[in-house]
C-alpha positions as CSV (number, residue, x, y, z in Angstrom):
1,M,-66.6,-0.3,3.5
2,N,-67.2,-0.4,7.3
3,T,-70.7,-1.1,8.4
4,K,-72.1,-0.8,11.9
5,L,-73.0,-4.1,13.6
6,T,-75.1,-4.5,16.8
7,L,-74.4,-7.4,19.0
8,R,-76.4,-8.6,22.0
9,M,-74.5,-10.3,24.7
10,D,-74.5,-11.0,28.5
11,D,-73.5,-7.9,30.5
12,A,-70.7,-9.8,32.3
13,L,-69.2,-10.9,28.9
14,I,-69.3,-7.3,27.6
15,E,-67.5,-6.1,30.7
16,R,-64.8,-8.8,30.3
17,A,-64.5,-7.9,26.7
18,K,-64.0,-4.2,27.5
19,Q,-61.4,-5.0,30.1
20,Y,-59.5,-7.2,27.6
21,S,-59.8,-4.4,25.0
22,D,-58.2,-2.0,27.5
23,R,-55.4,-4.4,28.3
24,S,-54.7,-5.3,24.7
25,G,-54.9,-1.7,23.4
26,K,-57.4,-2.8,20.7
27,S,-60.9,-1.5,20.3
28,L,-63.8,-3.9,20.7
29,S,-64.6,-3.4,17.0
30,R,-61.1,-4.5,16.1
31,L,-61.2,-7.5,18.4
32,V,-64.5,-8.7,16.9
33,S,-63.2,-8.0,13.4
34,E,-60.0,-10.1,14.1
35,F,-62.2,-12.9,15.5
36,F,-64.4,-12.9,12.4
37,S,-61.4,-12.9,10.2
38,A,-60.0,-15.9,12.0
39,I,-63.1,-18.0,11.5
40,D,-62.2,-18.9,7.9
41,A,-58.4,-18.6,8.3
42,P,-56.4,-21.8,7.7
43,A,-56.2,-23.8,10.9
44,A,-52.9,-23.9,12.7
45,P,-52.0,-27.2,14.4
46,A,-53.9,-27.4,17.7
47,D,-50.9,-28.3,19.8
48,L,-49.1,-25.0,19.2
49,T,-49.4,-22.2,21.7
50,P,-50.7,-18.8,20.4
51,R,-47.1,-17.4,20.8
52,V,-45.6,-20.2,18.7
53,R,-48.4,-19.9,16.1
54,S,-47.5,-16.2,15.8
55,L,-44.0,-17.2,14.8
56,V,-44.9,-19.8,12.1
57,G,-43.4,-18.6,8.8
58,A,-41.4,-15.8,10.4
59,L,-38.2,-17.1,8.7
60,S,-39.7,-18.1,5.4
61,G,-37.3,-16.9,2.7
62,S,-34.4,-16.9,5.1
63,P,-31.2,-18.7,4.2
64,L,-31.2,-20.4,7.6
65,D,-32.2,-24.0,7.9
66,E,-32.5,-26.8,10.4
67,D,-28.7,-27.5,10.2
68,D,-28.0,-23.9,11.2
69,Y,-30.2,-24.4,14.2
70,R,-28.5,-27.6,15.2
71,R,-25.1,-26.0,14.9
72,H,-26.4,-23.1,17.1
73,L,-27.6,-25.6,19.8
74,E,-24.3,-27.5,19.7
75,E,-22.3,-24.3,20.2
76,K,-24.7,-23.1,22.9
77,H,-24.5,-26.3,24.9
78,A,-20.9,-27.2,24.3
């Protein structure tokens, strides 16, 4: 069930949020919802960039392992 929520914020912050919303192609409601969902999500290691964090687990279940990656690097830099 979706319920309406009213937020009170500084005008400048609202404007920046709207600009970010336009750039990202996501509605303000979706951005706020994603933020609230992230509050209790398991914490990712702090030293990872957002792009790297988005890749964590991307290959789970894959037959590839660290040895495959080492071979790739050796071939690439040979």
